[in-house]
C-alpha positions as CSV (number, residue, x, y, z in Angstrom):
1,M,-64.6,-120.1,38.3
2,G,-63.1,-117.7,40.8
3,W,-64.9,-119.3,43.7
4,L,-63.7,-122.8,42.6
5,K,-60.0,-121.7,42.7
6,R,-60.4,-120.2,46.1
7,T,-62.0,-123.4,47.4
8,L,-59.2,-125.5,46.0
9,Y,-56.5,-123.3,47.6
10,F,-58.3,-123.6,50.9
11,V,-58.4,-127.4,50.7
12,V,-54.6,-127.5,49.9
13,F,-53.9,-125.2,52.9
14,L,-55.9,-127.5,55.3
15,A,-54.0,-130.5,54.0
16,F,-50.7,-128.7,54.7
17,I,-51.7,-127.8,58.2
18,A,-52.7,-131.4,59.0
19,T,-49.5,-132.8,57.7
20,F,-47.4,-130.3,59.8
21,Y,-49.2,-131.2,63.1
22,S,-48.9,-135.0,62.3
23,L,-45.1,-134.7,61.9
24,T,-44.7,-132.6,65.0
25,S,-46.6,-135.2,67.1
26,I,-44.3,-138.0,65.8
27,R,-41.2,-136.1,66.8
28,R,-42.5,-135.5,70.3
29,Q,-43.3,-139.2,70.8
30,N,-39.8,-140.1,69.6
31,N,-38.2,-137.7,72.2
32,V,-40.3,-139.0,75.1
33,I,-40.7,-142.7,74.4
34,K,-37.5,-144.8,74.2
35,T,-37.1,-148.4,73.3
36,P,-35.8,-150.8,76.1
37,E,-32.5,-151.0,74.3
38,V,-32.1,-147.2,74.4
39,V,-33.0,-147.0,78.1
40,E,-30.6,-149.8,78.9
41,Q,-27.7,-148.1,77.1
42,T,-28.5,-144.7,78.8
43,T,-28.4,-146.4,82.2
44,K,-25.0,-147.9,81.4
45,D,-23.6,-144.6,80.3
46,V,-24.7,-143.0,83.6
47,E,-23.2,-145.8,85.7
48,T,-19.9,-145.6,83.7
49,R,-19.6,-141.9,84.4
50,E,-20.3,-142.5,88.1
51,E,-17.6,-145.1,88.3
52,E,-15.1,-142.8,86.6
53,V,-15.8,-140.1,89.2
54,K,-15.4,-142.5,92.1
55,K,-12.0,-143.6,90.7
56,Q,-10.8,-140.0,90.3
57,T,-11.8,-139.1,93.9
58,A,-10.8,-142.3,95.7
59,T,-7.9,-142.1,98.2
60,P,-5.2,-144.5,97.3
61,A,-4.3,-147.1,99.9
62,I,-0.8,-146.9,101.6
63,D,1.3,-149.9,102.0
64,R,3.2,-149.6,105.3
65,N,6.1,-151.8,104.0
66,T,6.6,-149.9,100.7
67,K,9.7,-147.9,100.0
68,T,7.6,-145.2,98.5
69,P,7.4,-142.3,101.0
70,P,3.9,-141.9,102.4
71,T,2.0,-138.7,101.8
72,K,2.4,-136.4,104.8
73,S,-0.7,-135.0,106.4
74,S,-0.7,-131.2,106.7
75,S,-3.4,-131.3,109.4
76,S,-3.8,-133.2,112.7
77,S,-7.6,-132.6,112.8
78,S,-8.3,-136.4,112.9
79,S,-9.2,-137.6,116.3
80,K,-6.6,-140.4,115.9
81,F,-3.7,-138.0,115.9
82,R,-2.1,-137.0,119.2
83,K,-0.3,-133.7,119.5
84,I,3.0,-133.8,121.5
85,E,3.5,-130.3,122.8
86,G,7.0,-128.9,122.8
87,Y,8.2,-130.3,119.5
88,M,8.0,-127.8,116.6
89,D,8.3,-128.3,112.9
90,V,11.3,-126.4,111.6
91,N,9.4,-125.2,108.5
92,S,5.7,-124.8,109.4
93,G,6.0,-124.3,113.2
94,E,3.3,-127.0,113.7
95,V,3.4,-129.2,116.8
96,L,4.4,-132.8,116.3
97,A,1.3,-134.9,115.8
98,L,1.3,-138.7,115.4
99,D,-1.2,-141.4,114.6
100,C,0.0,-144.4,116.6
101,G,-2.0,-147.3,118.0
102,S,0.7,-149.9,118.9
103,C,4.3,-148.8,119.1
104,A,7.7,-150.4,118.9
105,F,10.4,-148.4,120.8
106,V,13.7,-149.9,119.6
107,G,16.7,-149.4,121.9
108,S,20.3,-149.6,120.7
109,S,21.6,-152.3,123.0
110,G,23.4,-155.4,121.7
111,H,20.8,-157.4,123.6
112,I,18.6,-157.2,120.5
113,L,21.1,-159.1,118.3
114,N,19.9,-162.7,117.4
115,S,16.4,-161.8,118.6
116,A,14.8,-162.3,115.2
117,A,12.4,-159.6,116.3
118,G,12.4,-157.6,113.0
119,T,9.1,-158.8,111.6
120,E,7.4,-158.2,115.0
121,I,8.8,-154.7,115.2
122,D,7.7,-153.8,111.8
123,S,4.2,-155.0,112.5
124,H,3.6,-152.1,114.9
125,D,1.8,-149.0,113.8
126,C,4.8,-146.8,114.7
127,V,8.4,-147.6,115.1
128,F,10.7,-145.3,117.1
129,R,14.5,-145.4,117.0
130,M,17.3,-143.3,118.5
131,N,20.4,-141.5,117.4
132,G,22.6,-143.4,114.8
133,A,21.0,-146.8,115.2
134,I,21.1,-148.1,111.6
135,V,18.8,-150.9,110.3
136,R,20.7,-152.0,107.2
137,G,22.4,-155.3,107.8
138,F,20.3,-155.9,111.0
139,E,16.8,-156.1,109.6
140,K,16.2,-159.6,110.9
141,D,16.7,-158.4,114.5
142,V,15.6,-154.7,114.4
143,G,13.2,-154.4,111.5
144,R,13.2,-152.1,108.5
145,R,10.7,-149.3,109.2
146,T,11.2,-146.1,111.1
147,T,8.4,-143.7,111.9
148,V,10.2,-141.3,114.2
149,R,14.0,-141.0,114.9
150,I,15.0,-139.1,118.0
151,V,18.5,-137.7,117.9
152,N,20.6,-135.6,120.3
153,H,22.0,-132.3,119.2
154,N,25.4,-133.8,118.6
155,G,24.0,-136.3,116.1
156,G,25.2,-134.5,113.0
157,V,26.1,-137.8,111.3
158,V,22.3,-138.3,111.0
159,F,21.0,-134.9,109.9
160,N,24.0,-133.1,108.6
161,P,25.9,-135.5,106.2
162,R,28.1,-132.7,104.9
163,G,26.6,-132.4,101.5
164,R,26.2,-136.2,101.1
165,R,22.9,-138.1,101.0
166,S,22.0,-139.3,104.5
167,K,21.8,-143.1,104.7
168,Y,19.2,-142.8,107.5
169,F,16.7,-141.3,105.1
170,E,17.8,-142.9,101.9
171,E,17.3,-146.4,103.2
172,E,14.7,-146.1,105.9
173,K,12.4,-143.4,104.6
174,S,11.7,-142.1,108.1
175,D,8.6,-139.9,108.4
176,H,9.8,-137.7,111.3
177,L,13.1,-136.6,112.8
178,V,13.1,-135.0,116.3
179,V,16.3,-133.4,117.4
180,W,16.6,-132.5,121.1
181,G,19.1,-130.2,122.7
182,P,19.5,-127.0,124.8
183,P,17.8,-123.9,123.5
184,Q,21.0,-122.2,122.5
185,K,21.6,-124.9,120.0
186,T,18.3,-124.3,118.1
187,P,19.7,-121.4,115.9
188,I,22.4,-123.8,114.8
189,L,20.3,-126.9,114.3
190,K,17.4,-125.3,112.5
191,P,19.2,-124.3,109.3
192,M,20.7,-127.8,109.0
193,L,17.3,-129.4,109.4
194,V,15.6,-127.1,106.9
195,D,18.3,-128.0,104.4
196,L,17.8,-131.8,105.1
197,V,14.1,-131.5,104.4
198,K,14.8,-130.0,101.0
199,H,16.7,-133.2,100.1
200,Y,13.9,-135.4,101.5
201,P,10.5,-133.5,101.1
202,Y,8.5,-136.4,102.7
203,L,10.4,-135.9,106.0
204,K,9.3,-133.6,108.8
205,A,11.9,-132.3,111.1
206,F,11.3,-131.0,114.6
207,T,13.3,-129.2,117.4
208,M,12.4,-128.8,121.0
209,T,11.1,-125.6,122.6
210,K,12.8,-124.0,125.6
211,E,9.7,-124.7,127.7
212,K,9.9,-128.4,126.9
213,I,13.5,-128.7,128.0
214,I,12.7,-127.0,131.3
215,A,9.6,-129.3,131.8
216,L,11.7,-132.4,131.3
217,D,14.4,-131.2,133.6
218,K,11.7,-130.6,136.3
219,Q,10.3,-134.1,135.6
220,F,13.7,-135.6,136.3
221,E,13.9,-133.7,139.6
222,R,10.4,-134.9,140.6
223,E,11.2,-138.5,139.7
224,T,14.7,-138.6,141.4
225,G,14.5,-135.9,144.0
226,K,17.7,-134.3,142.7
227,D,18.3,-131.2,140.7
228,R,19.7,-132.2,137.3
229,F,22.3,-129.4,137.2
230,K,23.4,-129.7,140.9
231,S,23.8,-133.4,140.5
232,S,25.7,-133.0,137.2
233,S,23.3,-135.3,135.5
234,W,22.9,-135.6,131.7
235,L,19.6,-136.8,130.3
236,T,19.9,-139.6,127.7
237,T,18.2,-139.6,124.3
238,G,16.0,-142.4,125.8
239,W,14.5,-139.9,128.3
240,F,13.3,-137.7,125.5
241,A,12.2,-140.7,123.4
242,F,10.1,-142.1,126.2
243,D,8.4,-138.8,126.6
244,I,7.3,-138.8,122.9
245,V,6.4,-142.5,122.9
246,L,4.2,-142.4,126.0
247,K,2.3,-139.4,124.7
248,A,1.9,-140.6,121.1
249,C,0.9,-144.2,121.5
250,R,-2.8,-145.0,122.2
251,D,-2.5,-148.7,122.8
252,N,0.4,-150.8,123.7
253,V,4.1,-150.0,123.8
254,V,6.8,-152.7,123.4
255,V,10.4,-151.7,124.2
256,Y,13.1,-153.7,122.5
257,G,16.8,-153.8,123.2
258,L,16.9,-152.0,126.5
259,P,18.3,-153.8,129.6
260,P,16.8,-153.2,133.1
261,G,18.6,-150.9,135.5
262,D,20.0,-153.6,137.6
263,Y,21.3,-155.8,134.8
264,C,25.0,-154.8,135.1
265,D,24.9,-155.6,138.8
266,S,23.6,-159.1,138.2
267,A,25.6,-162.3,137.8
268,E,24.7,-162.5,134.2
269,G,25.7,-158.9,133.5
270,A,29.1,-159.4,135.2
271,K,30.0,-162.4,133.0
272,T,28.3,-161.6,129.7
273,F,29.8,-159.3,127.1
274,I,27.1,-157.2,125.4
275,R,27.7,-154.5,122.9
276,Y,26.8,-151.0,124.0
277,H,25.4,-150.4,120.5
278,Y,24.2,-153.4,118.4
279,Y,25.5,-151.8,115.2
280,E,29.1,-151.1,116.5
281,E,31.9,-153.5,117.1
282,G,33.5,-153.5,120.6
283,G,32.4,-151.4,123.6
284,S,31.0,-153.3,126.5
285,E,27.6,-152.1,127.6
286,C,28.2,-152.5,131.3
287,S,31.6,-151.0,131.2
288,Y,30.2,-147.9,129.5
289,Y,27.3,-147.7,132.0
290,K,29.6,-147.9,135.0
291,G,32.3,-145.7,133.5
292,H,30.1,-142.8,132.6
293,T,30.0,-140.2,135.4
294,H,27.1,-138.0,134.1
295,H,24.5,-140.2,132.4
296,R,22.3,-141.9,135.0
297,F,21.5,-145.0,133.1
298,A,20.4,-147.2,136.0
299,A,18.4,-144.4,137.5
300,E,16.6,-143.6,134.3
301,K,15.6,-147.3,133.8
302,I,14.1,-147.6,137.3
303,I,12.0,-144.6,136.3
304,Y,11.0,-146.2,133.0
305,A,9.9,-149.3,135.0
306,R,7.9,-146.9,137.2
307,W,6.2,-145.4,134.2
308,A,5.5,-148.9,132.8
309,K,3.8,-149.9,136.0
310,T,1.7,-146.8,136.1
311,R,0.6,-147.1,132.4
312,G,0.0,-150.8,132.5
313,N,0.5,-151.1,128.7
314,V,4.3,-151.0,128.4
315,S,6.3,-154.2,128.1
316,F,10.0,-155.0,127.5
317,R,11.5,-157.6,125.2
318,F,15.1,-158.7,124.4
319,P,15.7,-158.6,127.3
320,S,12.4,-158.9,129.1
321,W,11.9,-157.1,132.4
322,N,10.1,-158.6,135.4
323,L,8.4,-155.4,136.5
324,T,6.9,-157.1,139.6
325,Q,10.5,-157.6,141.0
326,I,11.8,-154.2,140.2
327,D,11.7,-151.8,143.2
328,T,10.7,-148.4,141.8
329,S,10.1,-146.7,145.1
330,Q,13.7,-145.3,145.3
331,V,16.0,-144.1,142.6
332,K,19.7,-144.5,143.3
333,F,22.5,-142.8,141.3
């Protein structure tokens, strides 16, 4: 009977082993082979995860007309950006860099009133304005947007509102502020601009280097044949603004609200009253031009016409300039 028990135990053992291997094989097949419904669901899960990643990493589009301040680029590595040497960020020390295809350079003359040019101005990639030229109340004629505002060193109404919020940055959301002035003014200007940027973190503020001031003085002498100091000439904000615009803009430049140099000597100029600033009551443009003994308004505008002819992509509107009829060979004070 002993051999019979051993045989029975051996048969039970073999049956156990066979059952074990059978179950293991079934599990392997279940792990490898999936039904079409499972495959389809797995594929959908993967695609869903990929879409979520794309949404998280996508760069949001910027609406140029929105009131929300655009995100400032901390780098000008893109080939579209142009660096304008001589203008330094008051916080980072970086050189002014702008990404501008077409540009609107908006002057402050009363000529621009009733032009209905606002939409056209805002359609440009970059919009440049000068000093205290406000837009509120004049949007139909001058537009709403401001990319760069260029201000002289006495323009404290713009950048130093004495503890109040500045309307120039509350309403317009300017991206860049450039303040020009003699080098000795920089230690005074810089703290005010640093404080301004604290109120408006999306704003970048720049001052000019001593080397840039000297370079623009020499440029004036080359263009006019006269030393600026010996001739007691004061450069206008327009001179500095043109320097930035011509260097920043890759494509076309349209200048609005800037009369030609001979306008005040014309019959129309003699009989027509035009505001010196479109946003201020009173003040005849031609009376101011002829009465100022240091600003060389007419001379500068002949030079602007010269630059426009050389560049070939600069035009003037409201009023228009007939560049072919402007003699730019000589500059008279």
